[in-house]
N, C-alpha and C positions, 0 to 999 in steps of 0.2 A: 692554182685555179680555185676560185671561190666556190664554196658549196652553197647551192640554193635548194630550197624546198621544192620537191616535185609538184608540178601543177596538177591539180585534180581534173580528171576528165569531166566535161560537161555533157557527155553523150549519154544522157538518161532520157529516154523517150517515154512518154506516158500516153496510153490510149484508154479511152473510156468506151465500153460497149454496154453501159448501163446509164440511166439518167444520173446526173451528177449530184442530185440532192442527197445529202448525208454522206457523200464520199469525200475524203480529203482532197485538197487541191493538188495540182501537178507540182507546184512549188514545194509543198509539204512532202510529197512522195519522193521527189528528186533529192531533197535534203537527206532523207534516210538512206537512199541508195548510195549517195556519195559518201555518207558516213561509214558505210560498210565496204565500199569498193571504188576503185578508180577506173574500172573497165566499162566499156559500153554495155548498156543494158536497156531492154525495153520492158516497161511495166504495163500490163494490160489488166484493167479492172473489168470483170465479166459478171454476168448474171448466173443464176443457178443452172440453167439449161446448158450454156456453153461450158461451165465448170464441170458439169456431169459428163458431157460429151468428151471433153479432153481427158478427164480422169479415166473414163472407160477406154478410150483409145490408147492411152499411154501407160496406165497403171492397172488396167483390167478390173476396175472397181466401178460399180454402178451408182455412185453418189458423188456429189460435188464435194470438194475439199477446200480448205481455206487458201492454200498457196501451192502452186506447182512451179518448179524451176526447170528450165530446159537449157542445158549448157551446150554451147557450140564449140568453143575453143577457149582454152585457158579459163578466164573468168567471164567471158562474153556469153550472153544468152538472153532469154526471155523469162520473165516472172509473171505468172498469171495469178491474180488475186480475185477471189470470188466474194463479191460484196455481201450477198445475203448470208453466206456462211460466216463471214467475219463479223457482221453486225450481230448475228445470233450468239456467236461465241463471246463477243465483248460483253453483251448483256448478261449472259450466263455466268461470266467470270467477274462481273462487277468492275469492268474497266471501261474507259472511254473507247469509242470506235477508233479515234485517232491514235491512241496508244497501241491498240491492237494492230492497226495497220503498220505503224512504225516497226513494231516487233516483227511482223511477217515480211516486210520489205527487207529488213536486215537479215532475217532467217533465209530468205530466198537468195539474197546476194552471197551469203556465206556458202550456201549450196553450190552456187556458180563458182565459188573460189575453192571448191573441193572438200568443204566440211560435210560430214555426215553425222547421223545419230543412230546408226544401226546397232552399234555396240555401246555399252555403258560408258566406257572410257572416251569414245568419240563424242557421245552425246554430252558428257560433262565438259569436254573441251569446247564444243560448239556453244553450249549454253553460257559458259563463262565469257566467251567472246561477245555473244549477243548482249549480255548484261552490261559489260564494259561499254560497248558502243551506245547502248540506250541510255545508260547513266550519264554519259557525257552530254547527251542531248536533253537531259532533264526528265527522262522516263524511268519509272521505278522497275525493279526486277520483275519481269513478266512471269517468272516461275514461283515467286513468293506466294505462300498461302497465308491469308490473313483471317 
């Protein structure tokens, strides 16, 4: 029986709960989700208020964070990206907003796949995987300090 390459899932859904000005396109976001995972995922781009409400409800923290991943089964789940936080972080880190989004989409997908960064060893493993995926797509190491 001939071996064929597994077909990548095209089940990446993108929702925008903020005006799309300055936010990467759905095509761009899907590209990075598919680079990190073949499982169905929903990406939701939110504002500060929704990001804060979700973080408070699920992480007991009263501030918005850049990315939240909600895993349902195996690698399937939702990834919430908070645009105002991502934009501020990109500016502070001297990166493009697009590069920061790419990193956080990959980061969220790896969380759905079971990667964590609670321990040093796990964080190093996750970061190495992120760097490899991003490099293949032309994005430099997001952890490099220049």
